Structures are given as structure tokens and as C-alpha cells.
C-alpha positions in Angstrom: -2.2 3.5 12.0 -5.0 5.7 10.8 -8.5 4.4 10.9 -8.3 3.8 7.1 -5.1 1.9 7.4 -6.5 -0.2 10.2 -9.6 -1.0 8.1 -7.4 -2.2 5.2 -5.0 -4.1 7.6 -8.0 -6.1 8.8 -8.3 -7.4 5.2 -4.6 -8.0 4.5 -3.2 -9.5 7.8 -2.9 -13.2 8.5 -2.4 -14.1 4.9 -6.1 -13.5 4.1 -5.4 -12.3 0.6 -4.3 -15.0 -1.7 -2.2 -16.5 1.1 0.3 -13.7 0.9 2.0 -12.3 4.0 1.7 -8.5 4.4 3.6 -6.5 6.9 2.6 -3.0 8.1 4.8 0.0 8.7 7.9 -1.6 7.2 11.2 0.3 6.4 12.3 -0.1 2.8 15.4 1.9 2.1 14.9 5.3 3.7 11.2 5.1 3.5 8.6 3.5 5.8 5.7 2.0 3.7 2.2 1.4 5.0 1.9 -2.2 3.8 4.5 -4.5 2.2 4.2 -8.0 0.7 7.8 -9.3 0.2 6.9 -12.4 -1.8 4.9 -10.2 -4.3 7.3 -7.3 -4.2 4.2 -5.2 -3.6 3.9 -1.9 -1.6 0.5 -0.5 -0.7 0.1 3.1 0.5 -3.0 4.7 2.0 -2.9 8.4 1.5 -4.8 10.9 3.6 -5.8 14.4 2.5 -2.4 15.9 3.2 -1.0 13.8 0.3 -2.7 16.1 -2.1 -0.5 19.1 -0.9 2.2 20.0 -3.4 5.1 19.3 -1.0 3.8 15.9 0.1 2.9 15.0 -3.5 6.6 15.6 -4.5 7.7 13.4 -1.6 5.2 10.6 -2.6 6.5 10.7 -6.2 10.1 10.5 -5.1 9.2 7.5 -2.9 7.3 5.7 -5.6 10.1 6.3 -8.2 12.7 4.9 -5.7 10.5 1.9 -4.8 9.8 1.1 -8.4 13.5 1.4 -9.3 14.1 -1.2 -6.6 11.7 -3.6 -8.3 8.6 -3.0 -6.1 5.1 -2.4 -7.5 3.5 0.5 -5.7 -0.3 0.8 -5.3 -1.7 4.0 -3.8 -5.3 4.5 -2.4 -6.9 7.5 -0.8 -8.5 7.3 2.6 -11.7 8.0 0.8 -11.2 4.9 -1.5 -10.6 2.7 1.5 -13.6 3.9 3.5 -16.1 3.9 0.6 -14.8 1.2 -1.8 -12.9 -1.3 0.4 -14.0 -4.3 -1.8 -12.6 -2.6 -4.9 -9.4 -1.7 -3.1 -8.9 -5.3 -2.0 -9.7 -6.6 -5.4 -7.1 -4.3 -7.0 -4.5 -5.4 -4.5 -5.3 -9.1 -5.2 -5.0 -8.5 -8.9 -1.5 -7.1 -8.4 -0.3 -10.3 -6.6 1.4 -12.6 -9.1 -0.1 -16.1 -9.5 1.7 -18.9 -7.9 
């Protein structure tokens, strides 16, 4: 894990967020996602600076399109978001988790 992924993982693991179990580095289809909450059908990706490169951007779009077609909600955050606005990132993830 990158330092940013580790920082977010500290906030997601052990059902800390709304009692939802998250897993890290999980395969879904032909992709490996950063974080995955099966009960919420939620995928969370933390993107480093290389994700802004044209080739990587196309791969990320393809990944998101496939995941969404499979019924997953995909949230993407930059490393910068995680390091400078961790509370807002966690609140955004919490808001994406269905009630119940």
C-alpha cells in the first residue's frame, strides 16, 4: 500500500465506518481495487499522480465503467485529497454507504 492508502485504511478497517467491512487490494473481475465493501457494493480508489497521465486515465475510465456496469459504486480520491482532507474523504465514503 502507498502511504495514502495506508492512511485511509486506518479509517476503514475493522468496520470503523458505519459498521461496514472493507477489504483492501481485492480482485473484482480482471481488476484489483484498492478498497472494497461488498455489503455496500462500494469500491474506493486512491489515485497517485500517475493517474493523471493520459494512458492511465483511459485505464481508470475502463475500470470504472466495468465496475459500475457490474453494479458497484466507484469513488476516486487523489493522494492529495487523502493527505490534506482525510475527514472529508471519510465523510464522502460514509455518505455513499446505504442506510441499514
